[in-house]
Structure formats: C-alpha cells, structure tokens
PATIFI-693514 format. One record per residue (C-alpha): residue in three letters; z, y, x. Coordinates in steps of 0.02 Angstrom, whole numbers, padded with zeros to 5 digits, always signed. Last residue first. Example, Ala and Ser with C-alpha at 12.3 -4.5 7.8 and 13.67 -1.06 7.14 Angstrom:
% residues 2
SER+00357-00053+00684;ALA+00390-00225+00615;
//
This chain:
% residues 715
UNK+08019+02471+01604;UNK+07857+02490+01706;UNK+07874+02524+01892;UNK+07779+02653+01997;UNK+07765+02608+02182;UNK+07803+02735+02318;UNK+07735+02702+02494;UNK+07843+02663+02645;UNK+07771+02705+02818;UNK+07705+02546+02895;UNK+07815+02422+02981;UNK+07826+02353+03158;UNK+07941+02204+03166;UNK+08051+02176+03318;UNK+07992+02049+03443;UNK+08020+01863+03474;UNK+07863+01812+03382;UNK+07755+01965+03351;UNK+07797+02042+03185;UNK+07688+02142+03068;UNK+07755+02244+02924;UNK+07704+02309+02753;UNK+07804+02441+02658;UNK+07856+02467+02476;UNK+07970+02600+02401;UNK+08019+02584+02217;UNK+07999+02686+02061;UNK+08047+02683+01876;UNK+08230+02640+01897;UNK+08321+02475+01925;UNK+08227+02318+01971;UNK+08285+02178+01857;UNK+08158+02047+01903;UNK+08078+02036+02074;UNK+07906+02110+02108;UNK+07783+01983+02176;UNK+07695+02025+02342;UNK+07511+02013+02398;UNK+07464+02086+02569;UNK+07281+02127+02609;UNK+07211+02178+02779;UNK+07063+02295+02809;UNK+06958+02296+02970;UNK+06800+02242+02879;UNK+06821+02234+02688;UNK+06732+02083+02612;UNK+06893+01982+02586;UNK+07048+02076+02641;UNK+07107+01994+02801;UNK+07284+01922+02798;UNK+07449+01916+02704;UNK+07470+01815+02547;UNK+07615+01770+02426;UNK+07738+01883+02516;UNK+07926+01873+02480;UNK+08021+02035+02490;UNK+08126+02100+02633;UNK+08237+02247+02591;UNK+08201+02429+02631;UNK+08166+02478+02450;UNK+08042+02336+02444;UNK+07990+02263+02613;UNK+07835+02165+02666;UNK+07786+02030+02792;UNK+07641+01984+02906;UNK+07685+01862+03046;UNK+07600+01866+03216;UNK+07431+01881+03306;UNK+07369+02056+03272;UNK+07264+02111+03124;UNK+07399+02208+03030;UNK+07339+02384+03078;UNK+07254+02414+02912;UNK+07320+02412+02735;UNK+07281+02355+02559;UNK+07430+02303+02448;UNK+07398+02190+02300;UNK+07552+02190+02184;UNK+07605+02039+02083;UNK+07703+02061+01921;UNK+07888+02015+01890;UNK+07916+02178+01799;UNK+07755+02272+01750;UNK+07678+02387+01881;UNK+07648+02565+01824;UNK+07472+02621+01774;UNK+07475+02803+01719;UNK+07612+02847+01842;UNK+07523+02753+01980;UNK+07464+02582+02035;UNK+07275+02573+02046;UNK+07213+02454+01914;UNK+07161+02278+01962;UNK+07253+02191+01818;UNK+07389+02127+01936;UNK+07421+02304+01994;UNK+07333+02379+02145;UNK+07408+02468+02295;UNK+07285+02559+02412;UNK+07281+02723+02318;UNK+07306+02801+02492;UNK+07286+02661+02619;UNK+07442+02573+02684;UNK+07472+02587+02873;UNK+07510+02455+03001;UNK+07524+02472+03190;UNK+07523+02292+03250;UNK+07463+02199+03406;UNK+07460+02362+03505;UNK+07326+02463+03597;UNK+07339+02632+03684;UNK+07177+02736+03695;UNK+07122+02807+03863;UNK+06987+02939+03861;UNK+06806+02944+03914;UNK+06719+03114+03898;UNK+06595+03102+03757;UNK+06421+03034+03783;UNK+06252+03098+03719;UNK+06122+02966+03677;UNK+06111+03004+03492;UNK+06301+03012+03479;UNK+06397+02906+03605;UNK+06588+02902+03585;UNK+06683+02833+03734;UNK+06854+02748+03725;UNK+06934+02671+03878;UNK+07055+02535+03825;UNK+07241+02504+03822;UNK+07373+02365+03801;UNK+07248+02222+03802;UNK+07303+02071+03699;UNK+07137+02038+03615;UNK+07004+02170+03654;UNK+06880+02046+03578;UNK+06933+02100+03404;UNK+06831+02259+03427;UNK+06916+02412+03344;UNK+06836+02440+03174;UNK+06777+02620+03169;UNK+06799+02768+03053;UNK+06719+02922+03132;UNK+06766+03102+03094;UNK+06719+03282+03132;UNK+06528+03291+03115;UNK+06523+03137+03007;UNK+06531+02951+03034;UNK+06580+02802+02931;UNK+06601+02615+02952;UNK+06561+02605+03139;UNK+06587+02427+03200;UNK+06657+02437+03377;UNK+06552+02438+03534;UNK+06617+02350+03690;UNK+06606+02460+03846;UNK+06795+02467+03873;UNK+06806+02520+03691;UNK+06640+02595+03636;UNK+06604+02699+03482;UNK+06417+02711+03450;UNK+06329+02834+03335;UNK+06140+02836+03315;UNK+06070+02959+03189;UNK+06213+03082+03211;UNK+06394+03128+03174;UNK+06534+03153+03301;UNK+06490+03331+03353;UNK+06676+03380+03354;UNK+06840+03283+03350;UNK+06925+03145+03252;UNK+06918+02958+03280;UNK+06992+02853+03139;UNK+07048+02677+03180;UNK+07016+02522+03078;UNK+07085+02351+03121;UNK+07019+02203+03222;UNK+07105+02258+03382;UNK+07243+02381+03340;UNK+07244+02563+03394;UNK+07407+02637+03455;UNK+07489+02782+03368;UNK+07451+02944+03284;UNK+07463+02949+03096;UNK+07305+02969+02994;UNK+07391+02852+02868;UNK+07254+02729+02826;UNK+07133+02755+02971;UNK+07273+02752+03100;UNK+07234+02885+03228;UNK+07122+02922+03379;UNK+07124+03106+03424;UNK+07021+03255+03483;UNK+06861+03171+03540;UNK+06716+03287+03586;UNK+06533+03238+03560;UNK+06407+03314+03681;UNK+06305+03457+03612;UNK+06129+03402+03559;UNK+05995+03391+03694;UNK+05867+03531+03694;UNK+05705+03479+03607;UNK+05583+03389+03722;UNK+05429+03491+03765;UNK+05269+03447+03672;UNK+05129+03346+03748;UNK+04958+03375+03671;UNK+04834+03241+03724;UNK+04646+03269+03704;UNK+04520+03130+03735;UNK+04330+03144+03742;UNK+04230+02982+03713;UNK+04077+02962+03822;UNK+03918+02858+03814;UNK+03823+02753+03940;UNK+03652+02675+03955;UNK+03580+02510+03895;UNK+03459+02500+04042;UNK+03560+02582+04181;UNK+03716+02482+04144;UNK+03831+02469+03993;UNK+03948+02611+04041;UNK+04079+02673+03917;UNK+04146+02834+03991;UNK+04316+02892+03928;UNK+04343+03077+03963;UNK+04514+03156+03990;UNK+04613+03307+03933;UNK+04795+03358+03939;UNK+04878+03499+03843;UNK+05053+03553+03894;UNK+05234+03499+03908;UNK+05273+03402+04066;UNK+05213+03225+04086;UNK+05349+03100+04132;UNK+05289+02964+04015;UNK+05178+03047+03885;UNK+05090+02880+03852;UNK+04921+02883+03766;UNK+04868+02707+03718;UNK+04683+02677+03680;UNK+04633+02517+03591;UNK+04451+02467+03611;UNK+04366+02377+03467;UNK+04228+02257+03521;UNK+04046+02214+03501;UNK+03935+02151+03645;UNK+04030+02086+03796;UNK+04188+02164+03867;UNK+04276+02290+03975;UNK+04436+02395+03974;UNK+04512+02293+03833;UNK+04636+02368+03796;UNK+04633+02539+03879;UNK+04786+02633+03947;UNK+04795+02822+03962;UNK+04928+02931+04046;UNK+04879+02881+04223;UNK+04842+03054+04288;UNK+04870+03234+04237;UNK+04723+03351+04220;UNK+04537+03327+04189;UNK+04560+03138+04197;UNK+04408+03025+04210;UNK+04437+02854+04134;UNK+04318+02707+04151;UNK+04259+02588+04016;UNK+04155+02431+04048;UNK+04006+02355+03962;UNK+03902+02196+03955;UNK+03781+02202+03807;UNK+03701+02033+03777;UNK+03520+02010+03723;UNK+03443+02124+03594;UNK+03488+02297+03528;UNK+03626+02379+03427;UNK+03767+02317+03539;UNK+03930+02395+03480;UNK+04084+02478+03555;UNK+04214+02544+03432;UNK+04355+02670+03455;UNK+04544+02660+03432;UNK+04701+02766+03443;UNK+04884+02736+03488;UNK+05028+02852+03538;UNK+05160+02812+03668;UNK+05345+02849+03645;UNK+05439+03003+03705;UNK+05472+03071+03880;UNK+05376+03228+03839;UNK+05348+03231+03652;UNK+05186+03165+03579;UNK+05020+03222+03505;UNK+04856+03127+03520;UNK+04674+03172+03487;UNK+04525+03055+03509;UNK+04352+03133+03503;UNK+04224+03048+03389;UNK+04108+02953+03507;UNK+04090+02796+03403;UNK+03995+02699+03534;UNK+03822+02622+03529;UNK+03744+02535+03678;UNK+03574+02455+03665;UNK+03540+02284+03739;UNK+03355+02264+03783;UNK+03235+02163+03676;UNK+03199+02306+03556;UNK+03111+02411+03688;UNK+03175+02586+03723;UNK+03146+02585+03911;UNK+02980+02492+03892;UNK+02859+02599+03992;UNK+02837+02480+04140;UNK+02875+02618+04265;UNK+03013+02697+04159;UNK+03082+02522+04129;UNK+03103+02488+04315;UNK+03291+02508+04334;UNK+03348+02555+04509;UNK+03354+02427+04650;UNK+03512+02358+04731;UNK+03504+02399+04918;UNK+03526+02263+05049;UNK+03442+02349+05196;UNK+03281+02262+05237;UNK+03192+02147+05357;UNK+03008+02122+05398;UNK+03008+02057+05531;UNK+03153+01942+05568;UNK+03280+01967+05709;UNK+03233+01875+05871;UNK+03211+01995+06017;UNK+03287+02153+05948;UNK+03232+02331+05908;UNK+03368+02424+05815;UNK+03425+02436+05633;UNK+03518+02270+05621;UNK+03612+02273+05454;UNK+03501+02140+05378;UNK+03427+02074+05218;UNK+03276+01959+05223;UNK+03235+02009+05092;UNK+03212+02146+04962;UNK+03354+02158+04838;UNK+03418+02083+04675;UNK+03596+02055+04613;UNK+03647+01940+04469;UNK+03824+01934+04402;UNK+03907+01822+04274;UNK+04017+01868+04126;UNK+04119+01718+04066;UNK+04153+01701+03880;UNK+04336+01666+03835;UNK+04414+01495+03835;UNK+04375+01314+03796;UNK+04222+01228+03869;UNK+04053+01163+03811;UNK+03944+01092+03951;UNK+03833+01212+04046;UNK+03648+01222+04092;UNK+03578+01396+04115;UNK+03396+01450+04133;UNK+03344+01594+04246;UNK+03184+01672+04181;UNK+03049+01754+04289;UNK+02961+01920+04293;UNK+02827+01997+04402;UNK+02770+02176+04427;UNK+02617+02265+04496;UNK+02562+02439+04547;UNK+02378+02412+04582;UNK+02267+02446+04734;UNK+02348+02323+04854;UNK+02321+02177+04733;UNK+02444+02041+04782;UNK+02456+01861+04843;UNK+02591+01756+04927;UNK+02738+01872+04892;UNK+02897+01778+04935;UNK+03040+01721+04823;UNK+03218+01683+04876;UNK+03362+01616+04770;UNK+03549+01620+04800;UNK+03705+01538+04731;UNK+03883+01570+04675;UNK+04003+01479+04558;UNK+04102+01393+04695;UNK+03937+01334+04771;UNK+03785+01341+04659;UNK+03617+01265+04707;UNK+03472+01343+04612;UNK+03376+01204+04527;UNK+03188+01181+04516;UNK+03050+01213+04391;UNK+02863+01173+04401;UNK+02747+01221+04257;UNK+02616+01335+04334;UNK+02434+01323+04282;UNK+02313+01350+04427;UNK+02136+01414+04403;UNK+02001+01382+04533;UNK+01962+01389+04719;UNK+01856+01546+04695;UNK+01962+01652+04813;UNK+02055+01540+04937;UNK+02199+01431+04882;UNK+02375+01487+04844;UNK+02526+01418+04938;UNK+02671+01349+04835;UNK+02851+01297+04870;UNK+02853+01401+05030;UNK+02963+01347+05175;UNK+03124+01416+05249;UNK+03158+01560+05369;UNK+03246+01720+05317;UNK+03334+01755+05152;UNK+03497+01823+05222;UNK+03596+01663+05192;UNK+03466+01560+05283;UNK+03313+01495+05194;UNK+03296+01315+05137;UNK+03165+01338+05000;UNK+03055+01489+04971;UNK+02994+01512+04792;UNK+02817+01577+04776;UNK+02769+01745+04705;UNK+02595+01795+04644;UNK+02527+01968+04614;UNK+02338+01978+04595;UNK+02206+01987+04730;UNK+02044+02086+04745;UNK+01949+01938+04817;UNK+02017+01822+04684;UNK+02139+01675+04677;UNK+02168+01610+04499;UNK+02335+01612+04408;UNK+02412+01546+04246;UNK+02595+01568+04202;UNK+02743+01460+04153;UNK+02733+01542+03983;UNK+02842+01630+03854;UNK+02744+01773+03777;UNK+02771+01942+03864;UNK+02890+02079+03803;UNK+03040+02043+03912;UNK+03120+01897+03816;UNK+02978+01770+03822;UNK+03030+01676+03978;UNK+02877+01743+04066;UNK+02748+01698+04199;UNK+02595+01809+04178;UNK+02435+01736+04104;UNK+02271+01773+04198;UNK+02375+01864+04329;UNK+02393+02054+04327;UNK+02578+02057+04281;UNK+02627+01925+04408;UNK+02617+01736+04411;UNK+02782+01664+04470;UNK+02794+01501+04566;UNK+02937+01376+04586;UNK+03013+01427+04419;UNK+03203+01441+04399;UNK+03347+01324+04351;UNK+03534+01358+04354;UNK+03677+01235+04331;UNK+03858+01269+04279;UNK+03987+01131+04309;UNK+04125+01247+04365;UNK+04111+01423+04295;UNK+03979+01549+04357;UNK+04037+01713+04435;UNK+03895+01736+04558;UNK+03706+01739+04573;UNK+03605+01812+04716;UNK+03419+01853+04708;UNK+03335+01891+04875;UNK+03157+01953+04868;UNK+03025+01932+05002;UNK+02876+02034+05061;UNK+02760+01928+05167;UNK+02827+01830+05313;UNK+02852+01829+05502;UNK+02766+01995+05536;UNK+02642+02019+05679;UNK+02530+02119+05562;UNK+02612+02116+05391;UNK+02556+02291+05342;UNK+02375+02233+05359;UNK+02404+02099+05225;UNK+02397+01914+05273;UNK+02584+01882+05246;UNK+02576+01949+05069;UNK+02620+02125+05017;UNK+02731+02203+04882;UNK+02739+02393+04904;UNK+02549+02396+04889;UNK+02549+02515+04740;UNK+02713+02609+04724;UNK+02891+02567+04670;UNK+02833+02390+04641;UNK+02920+02296+04501;UNK+03030+02141+04497;UNK+03084+02079+04325;UNK+03230+01963+04290;UNK+03245+01858+04133;UNK+03399+01783+04049;UNK+03423+01606+03989;UNK+03523+01497+03869;UNK+03453+01322+03841;UNK+03390+01291+03666;UNK+03239+01193+03726;UNK+03054+01221+03690;UNK+03032+01345+03832;UNK+03137+01235+03948;UNK+03023+01086+03921;UNK+02869+01193+03952;UNK+02942+01249+04120;UNK+02953+01067+04173;UNK+03067+00996+04310;UNK+03222+00994+04198;UNK+03149+00858+04089;UNK+03283+00808+03962;UNK+03308+00988+03911;UNK+03471+01076+03958;UNK+03607+01114+03829;UNK+03702+01277+03853;UNK+03890+01291+03825;UNK+03983+01319+03661;UNK+04119+01414+03756;UNK+04001+01551+03815;UNK+03929+01579+03990;UNK+03838+01746+03984;UNK+03678+01783+04082;UNK+03660+01971+04071;UNK+03513+02037+03973;UNK+03325+02064+03984;UNK+03344+02125+04162;UNK+03234+02252+04252;UNK+03200+02289+04434;UNK+03132+02422+04549;UNK+03080+02393+04730;UNK+02990+02506+04854;UNK+03089+02667+04838;UNK+02990+02789+04943;UNK+02978+02820+05130;UNK+02837+02936+05186;UNK+02765+02883+05355;UNK+02691+02956+05515;UNK+02724+03141+05493;UNK+02682+03254+05641;UNK+02754+03330+05800;UNK+02679+03403+05960;UNK+02743+03407+06139;UNK+02666+03527+06266;UNK+02570+03448+06411;UNK+02605+03455+06597;UNK+02452+03452+06709;UNK+02361+03349+06842;UNK+02446+03178+06850;UNK+02462+03187+06662;UNK+02619+03215+06561;UNK+02590+03165+06381;UNK+02719+03204+06245;UNK+02721+03149+06065;UNK+02852+03188+05932;UNK+02843+03077+05777;UNK+02913+03114+05605;UNK+02971+02995+05469;UNK+02958+03087+05305;UNK+03084+03180+05197;UNK+03035+03243+05024;UNK+03176+03152+04935;UNK+03311+03061+05034;UNK+03282+02874+05027;UNK+03426+02850+05149;UNK+03324+02916+05298;UNK+03393+02774+05403;UNK+03308+02652+05284;UNK+03141+02692+05366;UNK+03193+02594+05520;UNK+03024+02597+05609;UNK+02884+02480+05660;UNK+02742+02541+05771;UNK+02586+02444+05724;UNK+02453+02557+05800;UNK+02431+02677+05946;UNK+02254+02747+05959;UNK+02166+02846+06095;UNK+01987+02903+06071;UNK+01889+02963+06223;UNK+01763+03098+06263;UNK+01679+03174+06418;UNK+01499+03137+06366;UNK+01479+02993+06488;UNK+01643+02927+06414;UNK+01811+02970+06488;UNK+01906+02844+06594;UNK+02083+02782+06560;UNK+02254+02774+06643;UNK+02430+02765+06569;UNK+02556+02760+06712;UNK+02716+02757+06610;UNK+02713+02711+06426;UNK+02872+02762+06335;UNK+02939+02726+06159;UNK+03089+02834+06110;UNK+03190+02794+05952;UNK+03321+02672+06014;UNK+03312+02747+06189;UNK+03196+02731+06339;UNK+03113+02591+06242;UNK+02975+02507+06340;UNK+02785+02504+06334;UNK+02675+02390+06437;UNK+02527+02468+06533;UNK+02366+02374+06496;UNK+02295+02499+06377;UNK+02187+02389+06268;UNK+02001+02429+06245;UNK+01931+02497+06083;UNK+01740+02501+06080;UNK+01618+02547+06218;UNK+01612+02733+06178;UNK+01767+02787+06273;UNK+01886+02694+06157;UNK+02067+02683+06212;UNK+02195+02562+06142;UNK+02385+02544+06115;UNK+02433+02403+05994;UNK+02622+02387+05967;UNK+02675+02208+05932;UNK+02791+02193+06081;UNK+02907+02320+06163;UNK+02953+02276+06341;UNK+03127+02238+06410;UNK+03092+02055+06440;UNK+03038+02039+06259;UNK+03067+02173+06128;UNK+03029+02161+05942;UNK+02972+02313+05849;UNK+03113+02416+05771;UNK+03091+02597+05827;UNK+03242+02696+05766;UNK+03221+02851+05659;UNK+03162+03029+05694;UNK+03031+02954+05810;UNK+02992+02999+05993;UNK+02831+02943+06075;UNK+02805+02961+06263;UNK+02646+02944+06372;UNK+02649+02958+06561;UNK+02490+03010+06652;UNK+02314+02963+06702;UNK+02136+03024+06668;UNK+01982+02968+06765;UNK+01826+03073+06733;UNK+01667+02986+06673;UNK+01597+03145+06596;UNK+01710+03294+06631;UNK+01822+03327+06481;UNK+01787+03425+06324;UNK+01832+03291+06198;UNK+01979+03189+06131;UNK+02000+03105+05963;UNK+02183+03053+05964;UNK+02249+02921+05842;UNK+02432+02877+05800;UNK+02425+02739+05670;UNK+02540+02757+05520;UNK+02708+02670+05507;UNK+02742+02484+05491;UNK+02914+02466+05412;UNK+03045+02368+05508;UNK+03209+02422+05426;UNK+03139+02436+05251;UNK+03233+02507+05100;UNK+03123+02664+05103;UNK+02966+02557+05084;UNK+02816+02646+05157;UNK+02690+02774+05093;UNK+02561+02810+05227;UNK+02542+02981+05312;UNK+02358+03029+05303;UNK+02232+03056+05445;UNK+02170+03191+05567;UNK+02191+03207+05757;UNK+02120+03327+05887;UNK+02123+03308+06077;UNK+02084+03432+06216;UNK+02020+03423+06399;UNK+01995+03592+06482;UNK+01870+03580+06629;UNK+01950+03618+06798;UNK+01798+03546+06887;UNK+01900+03403+06958;UNK+01973+03358+06789;UNK+02114+03449+06706;UNK+02235+03362+06595;UNK+02306+03387+06423;UNK+02265+03570+06452;UNK+02311+03621+06277;UNK+02341+03453+06197;UNK+02297+03485+06017;UNK+02378+03374+05885;UNK+02332+03358+05703;UNK+02427+03233+05600;UNK+02404+03104+05465;UNK+02423+02922+05517;UNK+02323+02774+05460;UNK+02394+02607+05401;UNK+02345+02592+05220;UNK+02454+02584+05063;UNK+02336+02609+04918;UNK+02380+02759+04808;
//
C-alpha cells in the first residue's frame, strides 16, 4: 500500500462551540492511518482533518486546541514554538494558515492557544493539522499497536469532549540480506589495477560480499522530494558499519546503486543478479536509486551526495564509479541516501563490498558488518538542531522471505550432525570427550558459534572451538568436577545467523556417585626384609612393612615424605627399599599411602647397619643354593646375599664366630636394596656344617652382625 499522509479517524465535537443563535456546531473526520517506519524517531504521521458543519454562517469561532500523542512529538522547536507543523482552516476560500504558533506543553502534547476562525456563508469549515512528526520507535515495533492521538478543543463558548484516533501504524521499515560474511584469509585479496571502476572489480579476483537493503513496505524508502520528507534534511539514509579488519585491509564500494526496479540493478553477482554496476533512467513513476554520501558525521548526518539523478526523460545512466571506505583501526562506515524511489512498489537494492588485503600468516579473520537506517540517534524529543529524519540504531531482520530466496544456493547453509551426545563419569573423576561436525552445505562463508543452555547444573561442558568459519569438528568435554550423582542435560545450539539458521545437539551426562573410599592402611611393624627381625631400618636396604590393607593399585611408602622403591605389596606386606637420601638420620616418619588413603604416621628408627642374610641366600661357586644336597666344597667361594649392609663402613664376615676374609662386599648387581658378600672357605674345616654371618662396621664402633646361618660343607 502506498504510504500517503492522511489520517483515519472520526471525531464529533458535540457542542464544539455555540454561535449566537445557539446552533450546534459539529465536525466529522474520515481517512486512513498511514504505515510508518517503526525504527523512526521523527516519522511524519497522518494529517488531522476536521470537516465541520452546522454552524451559523459567517460566525466567529475561537478556543484552545490541544493534541496529545501516545509517543513523543519530535518536530523541531525554535524559540519555544514547534516548527514544521501546518495548521490550516478552509472556509470555502482555500486553506488558510492558523496564525497562532503551537508549543509543547509536554513531550507529547502540542497546544495552540487562542485559535480563531470564521465559518463559511454556509456555516462550514475544514481544519487540518499536517506534518506532525512522532517517535514511532517508542512503540518498540510491538505488533498491532498504532500511534494514537487525543484531541481537545475548548472554545470561548463551550467545553468539548476529547476524542482519540489512530494516526500512524509503525512497521519494520528495513530488512537486509547478506550473501556471506567478508572473511580475511591468509592468502589475501588482490585488488584490480583500476580501483575506481566497477567493471575492473568484476573481472578481478578480489574477495567480496554483497549487502541487500529491502523495504519492509512500499514507500518505506523515500527521497528528499517525497511528501514524507516535508521539511526534512535528507531522504532515507542507510548506515553501514564495518569492523574487525586486520591492518592493511582496504574496502571499496559503488558510488551509486541502481535498485531492483532499475533498467539493470547494481549487483556483485552473488545474490541472484548478474554482476553489473547498474543502469538507471529517471522516470515519472520513479525507481529505487541510492547515492553514496561523503563526509557525514559518525551518525550518518550531513555530508554531500556522490550522485544526483536528472529529471524524468534526461536519459540513461550507466554506473561504474567505485570509491574506498576509510578504515581506522580496522573499522569504517558508509552512508547511502535514497535519491529516487517508486512509492507504489516494495523495492530493494544490493551492493558489493570488495576487499583488498596483502597475504599474511595466521588464522582467518571474521569481520562484522552492521546495517541500519540513518542518521542514528538516541534523541527521542523535539530539539532545535537534531536531524530529520533520524532513527534508532536497530539491526534489520533478514529479507529473504520478502525477496523469496531463503533457500537459494548462494547463501551459506548450516549442517550439523545432531546425534545426541551421551557421557558417563564418576563424581570427582576425569572428563569425558565427544565430537560433532559443523559443515557449510551452501555458498559463501558460513560463520557460526555454539552456545550452551544447561537444563540443570552449570559449567560442566567445554567446547573447542566454540566458533568458526565453514567446516569444523567441535570437541565437547564433559567434566564431572564437583557435580553430585545424577543425570544432567544441556543443549548445544549452533547458530549461523538468520539466513543459514541454527541447529541443536542434545547432551546427556550421567554422573555416578564415587565408590566409598577403601579402608585406610594400618602399619603393624617395620622389620628386616631378610630375617623379619625387628630393628632399625637401613637407608639403601630393604625393609618389610607388615599390617593391614597394604595392597592396592597405587602404593607409596614415604620416609619423611620421600618415597621408597616398593618391590612388593600385598594386603599384609610391603617390601620397600629405604631411600638412600635419608643418610645419617637416626629416625624417620613412615606413612603408607594406598590408592590415596594414608596410614597413621609412625616413627621408624634408622641405623647405618642392621644386616640379615636372606633365606636360601647363600650360593656355592657353581651357583647352586647351599644346602644338604649341594654342600660347599673345601676352599670354595660362597656368595652371601643380605640386606642391611648399605651404610657407610666396612663389610666383613665370620665363620663359626671367627673373622674370615672377604673377597667382595657391596651392592648385589641388579638387585635393589640387596648386598652381596663373597668369602672363601678355609681348608681343613672340621665337620659337615659351619655357621656364617655378615657384619657392618662404622669406623670407631663395634660391628653389627647378622644372625648366623648354617652352611653345609662337603668332605
């Protein structure tokens, strides 16, 4: 429907005023409520018209006139008076201005005090108030809500009841579409030699992405000469902001954009139209044409047009001009203004943004483009100097449902393997890992991000990566952390924007309770590993720890916090090499740790020597274990294996209580914590047995000997 400036309402002033003969004077109104841009702050609402009759011919009428809106009135004000509003009366001689200036009694209340007019010779008059501007954005684009006006007229003869009516229906005025996101990749983007020519860019390999601007309703985009633009500074403008570009990046855009109903629309070739700079001819009906505006302020106000169309019939114009968008720290802005449009058609226009960038090392850079009406503002009241029109900076919805190309091949298309992910873990245990794939099954570049919505619990999922470009595999870590036992659920939403859509991946996490901790280990004794006799432990030798709950998957025996080498463990026994680093200490605190459970610390005495010979620990010269079946021949060498001889001192041996020469005394090769003593039997030993012992002596101290062990002798 064409956007025209006439108001729909019917208002009857019962006794609006009474003339000298007490004749009832009444007014009736009828029109339509215009569609206006819901993003607009200074939208021109419908005219307020009163067709009045029934008065005394030629009577003089006077009174105070008030208009209340459900949103702020945003015309300009000068010296306290509202400007731009046209208030007229027609008593048969054509519209004549009401000379009384209007003022704002409040942000939404326009008042005219002392309004006076004369009725026609037939007792009629038509009052009209036009070009009131209003902050339509204050209705927040809520559906089925219009701007309403409340009118009151108090004459010098009678009070009048107020009436209310719709004067504008705000709808979304701007929709947009994007062929893809402009991605800066490591191989860069080579510009053509002539960066002022659209044709040169079309034939180049420069990377680009297209933006499309689409009317939400016919006549949403208007030029400066349109009725809606009465007393406005400009036609409809668009602000395009770019950000996130790496150093050295350059952007180029057309100076003029021929719209969808031009002879040939401007197009980069990636949104369904053939690539072209565009061809346009001015006509009486109009066709959409946008011109770039140079040197605006940061909000999109001011500046000068790069192109102004000629009058209808002035001929065809072919567009080929390109210019650069200035980037500062990776950000820039671009403004276009509507310089021609067809008020009876719902139109759109598209333009490419070309990228120039030298090759670089590193990951691709995702850039951002945001579109809105312009100039943008947060001023929603009448002011002296703020631009008209102006708009709230609202990003527009996708326009593909208007154009009819939502499923077109040239858009990115999200595909996600949505098979639910299931994890199981123990509370306090390790994290679990799963994966899902994100793919682009359409054109352009798919820019996506994943968000997590927890049904219960919080923070138990980690995503790597959480966003990306095109195809990727996302790793999902489920960490039970401090979660209590139970079932936890979440939903992963992969969002690729309004065009490519979103998909979800359900996640289920079963957390089982931790099993009860095993009983703590108990230490009963610490004895010599060879003899099982009580006594001090020796650094570098083997001790046997006895007790309960000593076996497990992870067994540690600590001496003053230093772990010893565990050679064997079982429920009731541990054989451990006492750490050599204990040196000359005389005692140490022993703690046994089994699968994370600690024993009660206890003090263990330490000594340089506390020897003991292992059972079956004496070998003959042929390697057999000495015994009744394998006695030692006369004059042969015995190998004695013991522990507790690892201190700093002399290692000796005795035979039948008498010292005997040792050929070797020291560590047993390949046997941790075991010492070896080699002795040669003397000749002429009487009998078939002898008693042998090994000893350790610290210089200046008495020897410490092992219990004697019987040796079998051959005749």
